[in-house]
C-alpha positions in Angstrom: -164.2 -215.1 -107.6 -160.8 -213.8 -106.5 -162.4 -211.4 -104.0 -163.7 -214.3 -102.0 -161.1 -216.9 -103.0 -158.0 -215.1 -101.8 -157.7 -217.1 -98.6 -157.0 -220.2 -100.7 -153.8 -218.5 -101.8 -152.8 -216.9 -98.5 -153.7 -219.5 -95.8 -151.0 -222.1 -96.9 -148.4 -219.4 -96.0 -150.1 -218.7 -92.7 -150.1 -222.4 -91.9 -146.3 -222.4 -92.5 -145.8 -219.3 -90.3 -148.1 -220.3 -87.5 -147.8 -223.9 -86.2 -150.7 -223.3 -83.9 -153.0 -223.6 -86.9 -151.8 -227.2 -87.3 -152.7 -227.7 -83.6 -149.1 -227.8 -82.6 -148.3 -226.1 -79.3 -150.0 -225.1 -76.1 -153.8 -224.8 -76.1 -153.7 -221.0 -75.7 -151.3 -220.7 -78.6 -153.5 -222.9 -80.8 -156.7 -220.9 -79.8 -155.0 -217.6 -80.5 -153.7 -218.7 -83.9 -157.2 -219.9 -84.9 -158.9 -216.7 -83.7 -156.4 -214.5 -85.5 -156.6 -216.5 -88.7 -160.4 -216.4 -88.7 -160.5 -212.7 -87.9 -157.9 -211.9 -90.5 -159.6 -213.8 -93.2 -163.0 -212.2 -92.3 -161.7 -208.7 -92.2 -159.6 -209.2 -95.3 -162.6 -210.5 -97.2 -164.6 -207.5 -96.0 -161.9 -205.1 -97.2 -161.5 -206.8 -100.6 -165.2 -207.1 -101.3 -165.9 -203.6 -99.9 -168.9 -204.8 -97.9 -169.5 -205.7 -94.2 -173.0 -204.8 -93.0 -173.3 -202.1 -95.7 -170.9 -200.9 -98.3 -167.7 -199.8 -96.6 -166.2 -196.4 -97.1 -162.7 -196.3 -98.5 -161.1 -195.5 -95.1 -162.9 -198.4 -93.5 -161.9 -200.7 -96.3 -158.2 -199.7 -95.7 -158.6 -200.1 -92.0 -160.1 -203.6 -92.4 -157.4 -204.5 -94.8 -154.7 -203.3 -92.4 -156.3 -205.1 -89.5 -156.3 -208.3 -91.6 -152.7 -207.9 -92.6 -151.7 -207.4 -89.0 -153.7 -210.4 -87.8 -152.2 -212.7 -90.5 -148.6 -211.4 -90.5 -145.8 -213.7 -89.2 -145.1 -211.7 -86.1 -145.5 -211.8 -82.4 -148.9 -211.6 -80.7 -148.4 -207.8 -80.0 -148.9 -207.2 -83.7 -151.8 -209.6 -83.9 -153.6 -207.9 -81.0 -153.1 -204.5 -82.6 -154.8 -205.9 -85.7 -157.6 -207.4 -83.5 -158.1 -204.0 -81.8 -158.2 -202.2 -85.1 -160.6 -204.8 -86.5 -162.9 -204.4 -83.4 -163.0 -200.7 -83.9 -164.0 -201.1 -87.6 -166.7 -203.6 -86.6 -168.0 -201.4 -83.9 -168.1 -198.4 -86.2 -170.1 -200.5 -88.7 -172.6 -201.7 -86.2 -173.0 -198.1 -84.9 -173.5 -196.8 -88.5 -176.1 -199.6 -89.1 -178.0 -198.7 -85.9 -178.0 -195.0 -86.8 -179.5 -195.7 -90.2 -182.3 -197.8 -88.7 
């Protein structure tokens, strides 16, 4: 239950760090905050559960976890975009591995 319920413990802190999630700010800031929060929770859950499209290797789990931390961290958007880039690499590798197995 904790593998999938961890956002309930983490997201209140993310709300405090990112006013954009409370729809406070410019539309671009709000949109970016929502995208980073959804991506961070999604990648964090994949890292904790160890499964995306198939079972994740330990290195991909660590990569997804690092991407989630970078996307949810209270930092500027440079760090968030680095997490997004790493997350997209992990997702791309997983889709490529799925296609190679099919």
